[in-house]
C-alpha positions as CSV (number, residue, x, y, z in Angstrom):
1,M,-0.1,-0.2,0.0
2,R,1.1,3.8,-0.7
3,A,-1.0,6.3,1.6
4,L,-0.8,8.8,-0.9
5,T,0.1,12.5,-0.6
6,V,-2.6,14.6,0.1
7,V,-0.7,18.2,-1.2
8,L,-1.7,16.9,-4.4
9,S,-2.9,20.3,-6.1
10,S,-0.4,20.2,-8.7
11,L,2.5,17.4,-10.1
12,L,5.2,17.6,-12.1
13,V,6.0,15.2,-14.1
14,V,9.3,15.6,-15.8
15,T,11.1,13.8,-19.2
16,T,14.3,14.5,-21.3
17,F,12.3,15.5,-23.7
18,A,11.3,19.5,-23.6
19,P,7.7,20.1,-24.7
20,P,7.1,21.2,-27.8
21,A,7.2,25.0,-28.5
22,T,3.3,24.6,-30.1
23,A,2.2,22.1,-27.2
24,K,-0.7,23.6,-26.0
25,P,-1.7,23.6,-22.3
26,A,-3.8,20.9,-20.7
27,A,-7.5,22.1,-21.1
28,A,-9.2,23.4,-18.3
29,G,-9.2,21.5,-15.1
30,Q,-7.2,18.8,-16.4
31,T,-3.9,18.2,-15.3
32,D,-1.0,19.7,-16.7
33,V,2.3,17.1,-17.1
34,V,5.4,16.7,-18.8
35,F,7.5,13.1,-19.0
36,Q,11.1,13.6,-20.5
37,R,13.6,11.8,-20.3
38,A,17.4,12.6,-20.3
39,D,19.5,12.2,-22.7
40,F,23.4,11.5,-21.0
41,T,25.3,13.6,-24.2
42,A,24.4,16.1,-22.8
43,G,25.4,17.9,-19.7
44,T,27.7,17.5,-17.1
45,A,30.0,14.4,-17.1
46,E,32.7,13.8,-14.0
47,G,33.9,10.4,-14.8
48,T,31.0,9.2,-16.5
49,A,31.0,8.1,-20.1
50,A,27.7,7.9,-22.1
51,G,27.0,5.7,-24.8
52,D,24.7,2.9,-24.2
53,G,23.1,4.7,-21.2
54,L,25.1,6.4,-18.5
55,S,28.3,4.0,-17.6
56,F,30.8,4.5,-14.5
57,A,34.2,5.3,-16.4
58,S,36.7,6.8,-13.6
59,P,36.3,7.8,-10.9
60,A,35.9,11.8,-9.7
61,G,36.6,11.0,-6.7
62,T,36.1,9.4,-3.2
63,T,33.3,10.0,-0.2
64,A,32.2,7.9,3.0
65,Y,28.7,7.2,3.5
66,T,27.0,6.4,6.9
67,D,24.1,4.0,7.0
68,A,22.8,1.5,9.3
69,L,25.8,-0.9,7.9
70,G,28.0,1.1,8.5
71,T,30.2,3.6,7.7
72,K,32.1,2.6,3.7
73,T,34.3,4.4,1.4
74,W,33.2,4.8,-1.6
75,E,34.4,5.9,-5.5
76,Y,32.3,8.2,-7.6
77,A,31.3,9.5,-11.0
78,R,28.3,11.6,-10.9
79,W,26.3,13.0,-14.4
80,T,24.4,16.5,-14.2
81,G,22.5,17.2,-16.6
82,P,21.5,20.4,-18.5
83,E,18.3,22.1,-17.3
84,R,15.0,21.7,-18.8
85,A,12.2,23.7,-19.0
86,I,8.4,22.1,-18.1
87,G,6.3,25.0,-20.0
88,F,4.1,24.9,-17.1
89,P,4.1,26.1,-13.2
90,A,4.5,22.3,-12.0
91,T,3.7,21.6,-8.1
92,E,5.6,17.9,-8.1
93,L,8.3,16.3,-9.8
94,I,9.1,13.0,-9.6
95,A,12.3,11.3,-11.2
96,S,12.5,7.6,-12.4
97,W,15.4,5.2,-13.4
98,T,16.9,1.8,-15.2
99,A,20.1,0.6,-13.9
100,D,22.5,-2.0,-13.5
101,L,24.2,-2.7,-10.6
102,P,26.1,-5.4,-9.6
103,P,27.3,-6.1,-6.0
104,G,29.2,-3.5,-4.5
105,S,28.1,-0.3,-6.5
106,W,24.9,1.9,-6.1
107,L,23.1,4.9,-7.7
108,Q,21.9,8.0,-5.9
109,V,19.4,10.5,-7.9
110,E,19.0,13.6,-6.8
111,A,17.2,16.8,-8.1
112,R,16.9,20.9,-8.0
113,A,14.3,23.0,-9.4
114,R,14.3,26.3,-10.4
115,N,11.4,28.7,-9.4
116,A,10.7,32.6,-9.3
117,E,13.7,32.9,-6.7
118,G,15.8,31.1,-8.6
119,L,17.6,27.6,-8.8
120,T,16.8,25.8,-5.2
121,K,19.0,23.2,-3.1
122,W,20.2,19.4,-4.5
123,Y,17.5,17.3,-3.2
124,S,18.0,13.6,-2.8
125,L,15.2,11.4,-4.9
126,G,16.5,8.3,-3.4
127,R,19.5,6.0,-2.9
128,W,19.3,3.0,-5.0
129,A,20.7,-0.4,-4.7
130,Y,19.6,-4.0,-5.7
131,A,22.9,-5.4,-2.9
132,E,21.3,-6.1,0.2
133,G,24.6,-5.7,2.0
134,D,25.8,-2.3,0.7
135,I,23.6,0.2,1.4
136,R,20.1,0.4,2.9
137,R,18.1,0.9,-1.0
138,T,16.4,4.2,1.1
139,S,14.7,7.7,0.7
140,V,15.4,10.6,2.5
141,S,13.4,12.3,4.7
142,G,13.6,15.8,6.3
143,Q,15.3,17.3,3.2
144,G,12.4,20.3,3.0
145,D,13.4,23.7,3.4
146,D,11.5,27.3,1.9
147,D,11.2,26.0,-1.8
148,A,10.9,22.6,-1.8
149,T,10.3,19.3,0.3
150,V,10.5,15.7,-0.2
151,A,7.6,13.4,0.7
152,V,9.1,9.6,0.0
153,D,9.8,10.2,-3.6
154,T,7.8,13.5,-4.7
155,L,9.6,16.3,-4.8
156,V,7.1,19.2,-3.6
157,A,7.1,22.7,-4.1
158,A,6.7,24.7,-1.1
159,A,3.2,27.3,-1.6
160,G,4.0,30.5,-4.4
161,K,6.9,28.6,-5.5
162,Q,5.7,26.5,-8.2
163,M,8.7,25.0,-10.7
164,S,9.2,26.4,-13.9
165,G,12.6,24.1,-14.7
166,Y,14.7,21.4,-13.0
167,Q,17.9,19.5,-13.1
168,L,19.0,16.1,-12.7
169,R,21.6,14.6,-11.4
170,L,22.8,10.9,-11.3
171,T,25.6,9.5,-9.0
172,L,26.7,6.1,-9.5
173,Y,28.9,4.4,-6.3
174,R,31.3,1.5,-6.7
175,T,33.7,-0.6,-4.3
176,P,37.4,1.7,-4.0
177,G,39.6,0.0,-6.9
178,S,37.4,-2.4,-8.0
179,S,36.4,-3.2,-11.8
180,L,32.7,-3.1,-11.3
181,T,30.9,-0.8,-14.1
182,P,27.0,0.4,-12.8
183,R,25.4,1.5,-15.5
184,V,22.6,3.4,-15.7
185,R,20.2,2.6,-18.9
186,T,17.4,5.1,-18.7
187,S,16.6,8.0,-16.6
188,G,13.9,11.2,-16.3
189,A,11.5,12.8,-14.5
190,M,7.7,14.0,-15.0
191,A,6.4,17.4,-13.5
192,S,3.1,17.8,-13.3
193,N,0.1,20.3,-11.5
194,V,-2.9,18.6,-10.5
195,P,-6.3,21.1,-10.3
196,Q,-8.1,20.9,-7.5
197,R,-10.6,19.0,-7.5
198,K,-13.1,16.9,-6.5
199,T,-15.0,15.5,-8.7
200,V,-13.6,14.5,-12.8
201,P,-15.6,14.0,-15.5
202,V,-15.4,10.7,-17.3
203,S,-13.2,10.8,-21.2
204,P,-14.0,9.7,-23.9
205,G,-13.3,6.1,-25.8
206,G,-9.6,5.4,-26.2
207,G,-9.9,2.5,-28.4
208,A,-9.2,0.0,-26.2
209,W,-13.1,-1.2,-25.7
210,G,-13.2,-4.3,-25.9
211,V,-9.3,-5.1,-25.2
212,E,-8.3,-7.3,-22.5
213,L,-4.9,-8.8,-22.1
214,D,-3.6,-11.2,-20.5
215,V,-1.6,-10.1,-17.2
216,P,-1.1,-13.1,-14.5
217,R,-3.0,-12.8,-11.5
218,R,-1.5,-12.6,-7.8
219,S,-3.1,-11.3,-4.7
220,Q,-1.4,-9.3,-1.8
221,N,-4.0,-11.0,0.5
222,V,-2.5,-14.7,0.0
223,H,0.9,-13.1,2.0
224,V,-0.7,-11.7,5.2
225,G,1.7,-12.0,8.0
226,H,4.6,-13.1,4.9
227,Y,7.7,-11.6,6.1
228,P,6.7,-8.9,8.0
229,E,10.2,-7.2,8.4
230,W,9.0,-5.7,4.7
231,D,5.9,-3.5,5.3
232,G,4.5,-5.9,7.8
233,G,3.8,-8.3,5.3
234,G,1.0,-9.1,2.1
235,E,-1.3,-6.8,3.4
236,A,0.2,-4.0,2.4
237,W,2.2,-5.3,-0.7
238,C,-0.2,-3.8,-3.4
239,S,2.4,-2.4,-5.3
240,P,4.9,-5.0,-5.4
241,T,2.2,-7.1,-6.6
242,S,0.9,-5.2,-9.1
243,T,4.9,-4.7,-10.7
244,T,4.9,-8.7,-10.3
245,M,1.6,-8.9,-12.5
246,V,3.4,-6.8,-15.0
247,L,6.7,-9.1,-14.8
248,G,5.0,-11.7,-15.9
249,Y,2.7,-10.5,-18.4
250,W,6.3,-9.8,-20.1
251,G,8.1,-12.9,-19.2
252,K,10.3,-11.5,-16.6
253,W,9.9,-12.6,-13.0
254,P,12.9,-14.0,-10.3
255,S,14.3,-17.7,-10.9
256,A,13.4,-20.6,-9.0
257,Q,17.2,-20.5,-7.4
258,D,16.4,-16.5,-6.4
259,T,13.3,-16.9,-4.8
260,A,14.8,-20.4,-2.7
261,W,15.4,-18.3,0.4
262,V,11.2,-18.1,0.2
263,D,8.9,-20.5,2.5
264,P,8.4,-23.2,0.4
265,S,4.7,-23.5,1.3
266,D,4.2,-19.9,0.0
267,P,2.0,-19.8,-3.2
268,D,3.9,-17.2,-5.1
269,P,7.7,-16.3,-4.3
270,E,7.7,-14.4,-6.7
271,V,5.8,-11.3,-5.1
272,D,7.8,-11.9,-1.8
273,Y,11.0,-11.7,-4.1
274,A,9.4,-8.2,-5.2
275,A,8.5,-6.4,-2.1
276,R,12.0,-7.5,0.0
277,Y,13.7,-6.1,-3.0
278,T,11.6,-3.2,-3.7
279,Y,11.6,-2.0,0.4
280,D,12.5,1.6,1.2
281,H,14.1,1.7,4.8
282,A,13.2,5.1,5.0
283,Y,10.1,5.0,3.9
284,Q,9.8,1.2,5.2
285,G,7.5,0.3,3.1
286,A,7.3,-1.6,-0.7
287,G,5.1,1.3,-2.6
288,N,8.3,4.1,-2.9
289,W,6.9,4.6,-7.1
290,P,10.0,5.1,-8.0
291,F,11.5,1.8,-6.6
292,N,9.1,-0.8,-8.4
293,T,9.9,0.7,-11.6
294,A,13.4,0.1,-10.5
295,Y,13.0,-3.2,-10.0
296,A,11.0,-3.8,-13.4
297,G,15.2,-2.4,-14.8
298,R,16.4,-4.8,-12.8
299,Y,14.8,-7.6,-15.4
300,G,16.0,-5.2,-18.7
301,L,12.6,-3.8,-18.9
302,D,12.4,0.0,-19.5
303,G,10.4,1.7,-16.4
304,F,8.7,4.8,-15.3
305,V,6.7,7.1,-13.1
306,T,3.8,9.3,-15.0
307,R,0.4,10.8,-14.8
308,L,-2.5,10.4,-17.2
309,R,-4.6,13.3,-17.7
310,T,-7.3,10.1,-18.7
311,L,-9.1,6.9,-19.2
312,T,-8.1,8.2,-22.7
313,E,-4.6,8.0,-22.6
314,L,-4.4,4.7,-21.1
315,E,-6.5,3.0,-23.4
316,R,-4.0,4.3,-26.1
317,L,-1.4,2.1,-23.9
318,V,-3.4,-0.9,-23.8
319,K,-4.5,-1.0,-27.0
320,A,-0.5,-1.2,-27.7
321,G,-0.5,-4.6,-25.1
322,V,0.8,-2.5,-22.4
323,P,-0.7,-3.1,-19.0
324,V,-0.6,0.1,-16.8
325,I,-0.1,0.0,-13.0
326,T,-2.2,2.9,-11.5
327,S,-2.2,4.2,-7.8
328,Q,-6.3,5.5,-6.1
329,S,-7.6,6.5,-2.8
330,F,-11.7,5.7,-2.0
331,K,-14.2,5.1,0.2
332,K,-15.8,1.5,0.1
333,S,-19.1,3.2,-1.4
334,E,-16.8,5.0,-4.2
335,L,-15.5,2.1,-6.5
336,P,-18.5,0.1,-6.8
337,G,-17.8,-3.9,-7.1
338,A,-14.3,-3.6,-4.9
339,G,-16.1,-4.1,-1.4
340,Y,-13.4,-2.3,0.6
341,G,-12.2,1.9,1.0
342,T,-8.5,2.8,1.2
343,N,-5.9,5.4,1.5
344,G,-3.7,4.5,-1.5
345,H,-3.9,1.4,-4.0
346,L,-2.2,-0.3,-6.6
347,M,-3.3,-2.2,-9.3
348,V,-3.1,-3.2,-13.1
349,I,-5.3,-1.7,-15.7
350,V,-5.7,-4.9,-17.9
351,G,-8.4,-3.9,-20.7
352,F,-11.5,-2.4,-20.9
353,T,-15.3,-4.2,-21.6
354,A,-16.7,-3.6,-24.3
355,T,-18.3,-0.7,-23.0
356,G,-15.5,0.7,-22.2
357,D,-15.7,0.2,-18.0
358,V,-12.0,-0.7,-16.5
359,I,-10.8,-4.4,-16.2
360,A,-8.5,-4.1,-13.6
361,N,-6.4,-7.2,-12.0
362,D,-6.5,-5.5,-8.3
363,P,-4.4,-7.4,-5.5
364,A,-6.4,-6.8,-2.9
365,S,-8.5,-10.2,-3.2
366,S,-9.1,-12.9,-1.4
367,S,-7.0,-15.3,-4.2
368,N,-5.7,-15.4,-7.3
369,A,-9.1,-16.5,-8.9
370,A,-10.7,-13.3,-7.7
371,V,-8.4,-11.0,-8.4
372,R,-9.8,-9.7,-11.8
373,H,-12.2,-6.6,-11.2
374,V,-14.6,-5.0,-13.4
375,Y,-15.5,-1.5,-12.4
376,P,-17.9,0.9,-13.5
377,R,-15.5,3.8,-15.9
378,A,-16.8,7.2,-14.2
379,D,-16.6,5.3,-10.8
380,F,-12.6,4.4,-11.1
381,E,-11.7,7.5,-13.4
382,N,-13.2,9.8,-10.5
383,V,-11.0,8.2,-7.7
384,W,-7.7,8.0,-9.7
385,L,-7.7,11.5,-11.6
386,R,-8.7,14.0,-8.3
387,S,-6.6,15.8,-7.1
388,S,-7.6,14.4,-3.0
389,S,-6.0,11.1,-4.8
390,S,-3.0,10.9,-7.2
391,G,-3.8,12.6,-9.3
392,G,-3.3,10.0,-12.3
393,I,0.0,8.2,-11.0
394,A,0.9,5.7,-13.2
395,Y,4.0,3.1,-13.8
396,V,4.7,2.2,-17.3
397,I,6.8,-0.7,-17.2
398,H,7.4,-2.6,-20.7
399,P,10.8,-3.6,-23.0
400,A,12.7,-1.7,-25.1
401,G,11.4,-3.1,-28.1
402,H,7.9,-3.2,-27.3
403,A,7.6,0.9,-29.2
404,L,4.7,2.7,-27.0
405,P,1.8,4.5,-28.6
406,A,2.0,7.8,-29.3
407,T,1.2,10.6,-26.7
408,T,-1.9,13.0,-27.3
409,P,-1.4,15.2,-29.5
410,G,-1.6,18.8,-29.2
411,L,-0.3,18.1,-25.2
412,P,3.4,18.0,-23.8
413,A,4.4,14.0,-23.8
414,N,4.0,11.9,-20.3
415,W,5.7,9.1,-21.7
């Protein structure tokens, strides 16, 4: 489960593509959002090399880092991206990435923003590692100041300090004297501004009515009480369970050797594995949004966090064969067919009925067989997009060779 930060009056989504000069702002009452993918050939390199991603080429220096595992010294190489214009006043920014990080290496992702008073300080948006013996995988709390704060994985502008631009900074670390070559394969940022609205109008069809993708079904609730050291057990594992379903759709799951540590009586050890390797030690949960897409990158997939403006946009992705993970909150009475309420929950949108209702693999189900749900289109769209919910947060995970469809014409690209 990921409890939503209710500062969602606007969100910011950033990518390395500047929005076209001719792009129109979103319609009144609709989310402004842009996703920009990082171009590693631009910016400033300190010991990094751009080519197939961004690689550690030579150490720019050494530094000590202390966490619960102790104090260790690391060589580092760093890339600072150029400043990117957002194209509208944004209130939030979320960075995401995929990387190849062998044991003995890790990655820190930072961002700073431009507001009317100039550039802010650098904020850490995550310290990421696959291995567990090097550092504790973590978000960083306590970074707030007069310009912004970091809510787990989201840079949130202070009141009156909307962001007009931003920079990313990626630092790769490795064991001193080693020949390890940690590499960032993809990175980008989403900047957005979600309007204050209690209700959201239903959107028109986007070409996927009658389409249902064959996504494996996994229930988080069959893992209740499992491995409570990672967010209390399966009752809180909606995000890694959803990510696991999408990985299974693409034929990418941990091997039996990977999951050999899981109790043999566990029905779906790949879910426990995902919870362990998405766990954020500061947030103390497995629902960190970019940590889930970074985990998908472990299997060679491209993954990023963005916001979608409508179900019409989501249909474009489903029609192209890409299931989408969404984040929403609602009372029990607000989403017919769910049978529960939540302050933050992830599920996989796998298709649409012939009349446009949403077909979801909802991990908050009693069994794998019960995971498929049909939710009324208007109700689902409302509880997903309104400002008291996530404002349209989505994980998009796909193989690099599986092209994404065109984004909404005339608006800044949000994937």
